[in-house]
Every structure is written in structure tokens, then in C-alpha cells.
C-alpha positions as CSV (number, residue, x, y, z in Angstrom):
1,X,45.1,-19.9,37.1
2,X,46.5,-17.0,39.6
3,X,45.3,-14.1,39.2
4,X,47.7,-11.4,37.5
5,X,49.2,-9.1,39.8
6,X,48.6,-5.4,38.6
7,X,51.3,-2.6,39.1
8,X,50.0,-0.1,41.6
9,X,51.5,3.5,39.5
10,X,51.2,6.9,41.5
11,X,51.8,10.1,40.0
12,X,53.3,13.2,41.9
13,X,49.8,14.6,40.8
14,X,48.0,12.1,42.4
15,X,49.9,12.2,45.5
16,X,49.1,15.7,45.9
17,X,45.4,15.2,45.1
18,X,45.1,12.9,47.9
19,X,46.5,15.1,50.7
20,X,43.5,16.6,51.7
21,X,41.3,13.3,52.1
22,X,44.4,12.5,54.1
23,X,44.4,15.3,56.6
24,X,40.3,14.7,56.9
25,X,40.9,11.5,58.0
26,X,43.3,12.7,60.6
27,X,41.0,15.2,61.8
28,X,38.6,12.7,62.2
29,X,40.8,10.1,64.1
30,X,41.3,13.2,66.5
31,X,37.8,13.9,66.5
32,X,36.9,10.5,67.4
33,X,39.9,10.3,70.2
34,X,38.1,13.5,71.6
35,X,34.7,12.2,71.8
36,X,32.8,10.1,74.8
37,X,32.8,6.9,73.9
38,X,29.1,6.0,73.5
39,X,28.8,9.1,70.9
40,X,32.0,7.1,69.4
41,X,30.4,3.9,69.3
42,X,26.9,5.3,68.1
43,X,29.1,6.8,65.0
44,X,30.8,3.5,64.4
45,X,27.5,1.8,64.2
46,X,26.0,4.6,61.7
47,X,29.5,3.9,59.7
48,X,28.9,0.3,59.1
49,X,25.2,0.8,58.1
50,X,26.3,2.9,55.7
51,X,28.8,0.9,54.4
52,X,26.5,-2.2,54.4
53,X,23.7,-0.2,52.5
54,X,26.6,0.6,50.1
55,X,27.2,-3.3,49.5
56,X,23.6,-3.6,49.0
57,X,23.5,-0.7,46.6
58,X,26.3,-2.2,44.7
59,X,24.8,-6.1,44.9
60,X,21.5,-4.5,43.5
61,X,23.2,-3.0,40.3
62,X,25.1,-6.0,39.8
63,X,22.1,-7.7,40.2
64,X,20.4,-5.6,37.5
65,X,23.1,-5.8,34.9
66,X,23.1,-9.8,35.3
67,X,19.5,-9.6,34.5
68,X,20.2,-7.4,31.5
69,X,22.6,-9.7,29.7
70,X,21.6,-11.2,26.5
71,X,23.6,-12.7,24.0
72,X,25.8,-15.8,23.0
73,X,29.0,-16.3,24.4
74,X,31.4,-19.2,25.0
75,X,33.0,-20.9,28.4
76,X,35.7,-23.6,28.1
77,X,34.8,-26.6,29.7
78,X,37.3,-28.8,31.4
79,X,37.0,-32.6,31.8
80,X,35.7,-34.4,34.3
81,X,31.6,-32.2,34.6
82,X,28.8,-32.5,32.6
83,X,28.0,-29.9,30.3
84,X,24.9,-29.7,33.0
85,X,26.5,-29.7,36.0
86,X,29.2,-27.0,33.9
87,X,26.4,-24.9,33.4
88,X,25.2,-24.9,36.7
89,X,28.7,-23.9,38.0
90,X,28.2,-20.9,36.1
91,X,25.0,-20.2,36.9
92,X,25.9,-20.4,40.5
93,X,28.9,-18.3,40.4
94,X,27.0,-15.1,38.5
95,X,24.6,-15.6,41.3
96,X,26.5,-15.7,43.9
97,X,28.6,-12.6,42.4
98,X,25.3,-10.6,42.2
99,X,23.5,-11.5,45.8
100,X,21.1,-13.6,44.2
101,X,18.5,-14.5,45.4
102,X,17.7,-12.4,48.1
103,X,14.9,-10.7,49.9
104,X,14.9,-7.3,47.8
105,X,14.9,-9.6,45.1
106,X,12.2,-11.7,46.0
107,X,9.6,-9.1,45.0
108,X,11.0,-8.7,41.7
109,X,8.8,-12.0,40.2
110,X,9.0,-11.4,36.9
111,X,12.6,-11.0,36.8
112,X,14.2,-14.3,35.6
113,X,17.6,-15.3,34.8
114,X,17.5,-17.6,31.4
115,X,21.0,-19.2,30.5
116,X,21.5,-22.4,28.5
117,X,23.9,-24.1,26.2
118,X,23.6,-25.9,22.9
119,X,25.9,-28.5,21.9
120,X,26.7,-31.4,24.9
121,X,30.0,-32.1,25.4
122,X,30.9,-35.8,27.1
123,X,31.9,-35.3,30.7
124,X,35.3,-36.8,29.8
125,X,35.8,-34.4,26.8
126,X,37.2,-30.6,26.7
127,X,37.0,-27.4,25.2
128,X,34.3,-24.9,23.3
129,X,31.0,-24.8,25.0
130,X,28.8,-22.3,23.5
131,X,26.0,-20.3,26.4
132,X,23.1,-18.5,25.9
133,X,22.0,-16.2,28.2
134,X,18.8,-13.9,28.1
135,X,17.3,-13.9,24.8
136,X,20.3,-15.6,23.7
137,X,18.9,-18.9,24.4
138,X,16.9,-18.4,21.6
139,X,19.7,-18.2,19.2
140,X,21.2,-21.5,20.4
141,X,19.6,-23.9,18.2
142,X,21.7,-22.2,15.2
143,X,24.7,-23.5,17.5
144,X,23.2,-26.9,17.0
145,X,23.4,-27.0,13.3
146,X,26.4,-25.3,12.6
147,X,29.8,-27.1,12.2
148,X,32.1,-28.0,15.0
149,X,35.7,-29.0,15.2
150,X,38.0,-31.4,17.3
151,X,40.9,-32.6,17.9
152,X,40.8,-36.5,18.9
153,X,43.7,-38.8,20.4
154,X,42.3,-42.1,19.6
155,X,43.7,-45.8,20.8
156,X,44.4,-48.7,18.9
157,X,43.9,-52.2,20.2
158,X,41.5,-51.4,22.5
159,X,37.5,-51.6,22.7
160,X,35.2,-50.1,25.7
161,X,31.6,-50.2,26.2
162,X,31.5,-46.3,26.4
163,X,33.6,-46.3,23.5
164,X,36.2,-43.8,25.1
165,X,38.8,-44.5,28.1
166,X,36.1,-44.1,30.9
167,X,34.7,-47.5,29.9
168,X,35.2,-51.1,30.6
169,X,37.4,-52.6,28.1
170,X,35.2,-55.3,26.0
171,X,37.7,-56.4,23.5
172,X,41.4,-56.3,22.5
173,X,42.8,-56.8,19.3
174,X,46.5,-56.7,17.8
175,X,47.6,-53.1,15.9
176,X,51.2,-53.8,15.5
177,X,51.1,-54.4,12.0
178,X,48.5,-50.6,11.3
179,X,50.7,-48.2,9.7
180,X,50.2,-44.6,8.9
181,X,49.4,-45.1,5.4
182,X,46.6,-47.8,6.6
183,X,44.8,-44.9,8.4
184,X,45.5,-42.1,5.9
185,X,43.8,-44.8,3.7
186,X,40.3,-45.4,4.9
187,X,40.0,-41.9,6.3
188,X,38.4,-40.9,3.0
189,X,35.2,-43.7,3.8
190,X,34.4,-41.2,6.5
191,X,33.9,-38.1,5.0
192,X,31.5,-36.2,3.4
193,X,27.8,-37.3,4.1
194,X,27.9,-40.7,5.5
195,X,25.5,-42.7,8.0
196,X,26.5,-43.6,11.4
197,X,25.9,-45.4,14.1
198,X,25.5,-43.1,17.7
199,X,27.1,-45.1,20.5
200,X,25.0,-46.2,23.2
201,X,26.5,-44.4,26.0
202,X,24.7,-41.2,24.7
203,X,22.4,-38.2,25.3
204,X,19.9,-40.4,23.1
205,X,17.0,-41.1,24.9
206,X,13.9,-44.0,24.8
207,X,11.0,-43.3,26.4
208,X,11.9,-40.5,28.0
209,X,15.1,-41.3,29.5
210,X,18.6,-41.2,28.2
211,X,20.4,-44.4,26.9
212,X,23.1,-43.7,29.0
213,X,21.4,-43.6,32.0
214,X,19.4,-47.3,31.1
215,X,23.2,-48.3,30.5
216,X,24.5,-47.7,33.8
217,X,21.6,-49.2,35.3
218,X,22.6,-52.4,33.3
219,X,19.2,-52.4,31.6
220,X,19.8,-54.1,28.0
221,X,19.7,-51.4,25.0
222,X,19.0,-51.7,21.5
223,X,21.6,-49.6,19.5
224,X,20.2,-47.0,17.6
225,X,19.5,-47.2,13.8
226,X,22.4,-45.7,12.0
227,X,21.7,-41.7,11.0
228,X,22.8,-39.7,8.4
229,X,25.5,-37.3,9.4
230,X,28.2,-34.9,8.0
231,X,32.2,-34.5,8.2
232,X,33.2,-31.9,5.8
233,X,37.1,-32.9,6.4
234,X,39.4,-35.7,8.7
235,X,42.8,-35.5,8.5
236,X,45.8,-37.5,10.6
237,X,48.0,-35.4,12.7
238,X,49.8,-37.6,14.3
239,X,50.5,-41.6,14.6
240,X,52.5,-42.8,17.3
241,X,51.4,-46.3,18.0
242,X,49.2,-47.9,19.3
243,X,48.0,-43.6,19.4
244,X,46.7,-41.6,16.6
245,X,45.4,-37.9,16.2
246,X,42.9,-36.4,14.7
247,X,41.5,-33.5,13.3
248,X,37.9,-33.5,12.5
249,X,35.2,-30.9,11.0
250,X,31.9,-32.1,11.3
251,X,28.1,-31.0,11.6
252,X,25.9,-31.8,14.2
253,X,24.7,-34.6,15.7
254,X,28.0,-36.6,14.7
255,X,29.7,-38.8,17.6
256,X,33.7,-38.6,17.6
257,X,33.7,-41.8,20.0
258,X,31.7,-43.7,16.9
259,X,34.1,-42.6,14.3
260,X,36.8,-43.6,16.0
261,X,35.6,-46.6,17.0
262,X,34.4,-47.4,12.9
263,X,38.1,-46.5,12.1
264,X,39.3,-49.0,14.4
265,X,37.1,-52.0,13.0
266,X,37.8,-50.7,9.2
267,X,42.0,-51.6,10.4
268,X,40.4,-55.0,11.4
269,X,41.6,-53.7,14.9
270,X,39.8,-51.9,17.5
271,X,39.9,-48.5,18.8
272,X,38.5,-45.5,21.8
273,X,38.9,-42.4,22.4
274,X,41.5,-41.5,24.9
275,X,41.1,-37.4,24.6
276,X,39.0,-35.3,22.9
277,X,38.9,-31.1,22.6
278,X,36.3,-29.3,20.8
279,X,38.0,-26.5,19.3
280,X,35.5,-24.9,17.6
281,X,31.6,-24.7,17.5
282,X,30.0,-22.4,15.0
283,X,31.9,-19.4,15.0
284,X,33.5,-19.6,18.6
285,X,36.9,-21.1,18.5
286,X,38.8,-22.2,22.0
287,X,41.6,-19.9,21.9
288,X,40.0,-16.9,21.0
289,X,36.3,-16.7,22.5
290,X,35.9,-19.5,25.3
291,X,36.1,-18.2,28.4
292,X,38.1,-19.9,31.5
293,X,36.5,-20.3,34.9
294,X,38.2,-17.5,36.4
295,X,37.0,-15.0,33.7
296,X,33.0,-16.1,34.5
297,X,32.2,-12.5,36.0
298,X,29.3,-10.4,35.3
299,X,31.8,-7.7,33.6
300,X,33.8,-10.3,31.8
301,X,30.5,-12.1,30.2
302,X,29.2,-8.7,29.2
303,X,32.5,-8.1,27.7
304,X,32.5,-11.2,25.4
305,X,29.2,-10.8,24.4
306,X,29.8,-7.7,23.2
307,X,33.1,-9.0,21.1
308,X,31.1,-12.5,20.1
309,X,28.2,-10.2,19.2
310,X,30.0,-9.5,15.6
311,X,30.1,-13.0,15.0
312,X,26.7,-13.3,14.0
313,X,24.8,-11.8,11.0
314,X,23.1,-8.4,12.2
315,X,19.5,-9.9,11.6
316,X,20.1,-13.0,13.9
317,X,22.0,-11.0,16.4
318,X,19.1,-8.4,17.1
319,X,16.2,-10.8,16.5
320,X,13.6,-10.6,19.4
321,X,12.1,-14.0,20.0
322,X,8.3,-13.7,20.3
323,X,6.8,-14.9,23.3
324,X,6.0,-19.0,23.2
325,X,5.9,-21.8,25.4
326,X,9.2,-23.6,26.2
327,X,10.5,-26.2,27.9
328,X,13.5,-24.1,29.6
329,X,14.0,-24.4,33.5
330,X,13.3,-20.9,34.7
331,X,15.7,-19.5,37.6
332,X,13.9,-16.7,39.3
333,X,15.0,-14.8,41.9
334,X,12.7,-16.2,44.1
335,X,12.3,-19.8,43.2
336,X,14.0,-22.4,40.9
337,X,11.2,-24.2,38.6
338,X,13.5,-27.3,36.6
339,X,11.5,-28.6,33.5
340,X,13.7,-30.8,31.6
341,X,14.1,-29.9,27.9
342,X,12.5,-32.9,25.5
343,X,14.9,-33.7,22.8
344,X,17.4,-36.3,22.0
345,X,20.9,-35.3,21.0
346,X,22.5,-32.2,21.4
347,X,19.8,-30.9,23.4
348,X,19.6,-27.2,24.9
349,X,19.8,-27.1,28.7
350,X,18.7,-23.9,29.8
351,X,18.5,-22.9,33.4
């Protein structure tokens, strides 16, 4: 996204005010011309040193501001990267802006930057990804239990091993006799408290390893048993065979890929997810709260944290976490210690 151009407006008063600096600059130039070359070179070196010192002070101020950030905000995850990869990209941009880690900051070993996300989005999906920074990482658990909303485009007639368009086609069935009324008529079966079998390609784990990792290695993986999930609402937005668009609001641990696959089976056909967008997670919406990548700056995130603080109850927003043992990844200004958090689905990634 191209940056917006900001028009420069100069008033007559500002022009008058600037006259003195211009004259001073002209005088300085004249003085430099009358100064011996050796003295002029020394002055240039001193000026460069002052500029470098000012830059270091500016970076130190940004680093201090970065380490003081605390709360929960949202970013816009595009298609392609995993949630963890996107989090690393965000972290790297913030550290680069603040000039960290650097020799000046390596002495401050107790200063750490904690950042994590609540609720994994598939690499092929886009939309809201909630991020916690500082003490906000302790608030991410509430994001996993809150409701989420998705717009999903399904494709009838094709089944894949991943249950979406990134996988290999495993089955094809006719869909030409399926009508809009047929789809609308079965949606009630997938509403409320239901049982759902999660996909084999998922963040769920077996013996400490993700099922998706095991599947990619070619290992035989048994499906996880069906588990209780909640669908608050589901509606058909559009039907243009073989494609159909769903608007789904659900609870944590729910897989849209499994829903679309199950709908295909219920219609005596098969289906996979073609496009998936998360438009809401907890109180965060894609349109109002999710920061695009060109807004991943320390100042923009600070403003977003202030704006988003009103989305939480006062007692939650102000609650300070007690010191406890954590599986979080901790980034110090001197080094990075990576500890993979334990868990199964929708794990919180922190770094």
C-alpha cells in the first residue's frame, strides 16, 4: 500500500519565523568558507558526531517506548504466512525501528519484549489476528474462549486431504443437482452445540508434534475423536455452483474446514474451503481494529492499544498478572530464548 502524501501548508507567519534560521545558516556557510580546510573538516566531523549521537538518543527513546507497550491489539494477517511467521515479521519490524538489540541495550538484561498471538489462522486464511504485547500476553487466553466470525467460500464437488484448496484432491463427486434450498435446509444441523471431528492437517498434537507436521512427513495419523464445539450462527450468503459463501460465528476450537467438508458430505457430495477470512475475533473486527502491515510501527501500535483498551472490561484491562512460570518465548535485548509453548489447538505464540 502506497503511503499517503501529506500536503505542506506554509503560513505567512511561519515564513517570517523561519527568516532567522536561514540567515544563521547563511552566516555559518560564509564562516565555513573563510575557515582553513583542516578546521572546516574538524567541524564537519563534530557535526556528524552530534547527528549520530542524536540518532542514538532517538533510537533509545523508541526502544524505551517499545518496551513500555502493554495490552492487546489486532493485525491484518494476509494469505501466505503462518500466524507464527507473521508474528516474527511484526517483531522484527518493531525491533528494527527501535534499533534493538544493540550494544547499548545489551547491558539491560532484565528488559524483555513479550509479544504473542491468540488464535491460530491457517496460512491460506486471512483476517483478524489478535496480538498481545507486554502484560497483554496474559490476556490472550480470553481471546481463545471468545467468539469468532468468518466468511468462507466453499467449493462443491472436490475433497482434498487438507480440506482446503491447498491440498491434494482425494475425491470428486457430482454437485449439479444441489440447490440453494438444499444448502439452507441443512445448516440448522450445524448450529448450536455440536460434535466436530477436527482436520488431520491441524495444530492439534500427537506426542508433542503437530498432526500437520506428521502428515507432511508421510506418517500415518489417526483422526482425533469428535469434540464439542459451538456455532452461534451460520447463514448462506451466496450460491453460484460449485461455489457457496457462508457467514459463520462460532466459539473457540471450531474448524471451518471441517464444517465445509461436513456440509459437502451431508449433501451427498464433497466440498473444500476455497477462501477463508476471519472478520471478527472477540471484540476485534477486521474493518475497525486490524492494523495492516504499513501500520506496524511503535507509534501506530501505541495508538491502537489505547483505542482497543476500551473493548475490555476495566477489571480485565487493568489486571496485573502475578509472576508465574511460563512457556512463553522471551526476547531479551541481548539474546533470544525460544521455548515452544505446550498445548493443542489455538496455542498462544509468544516471543
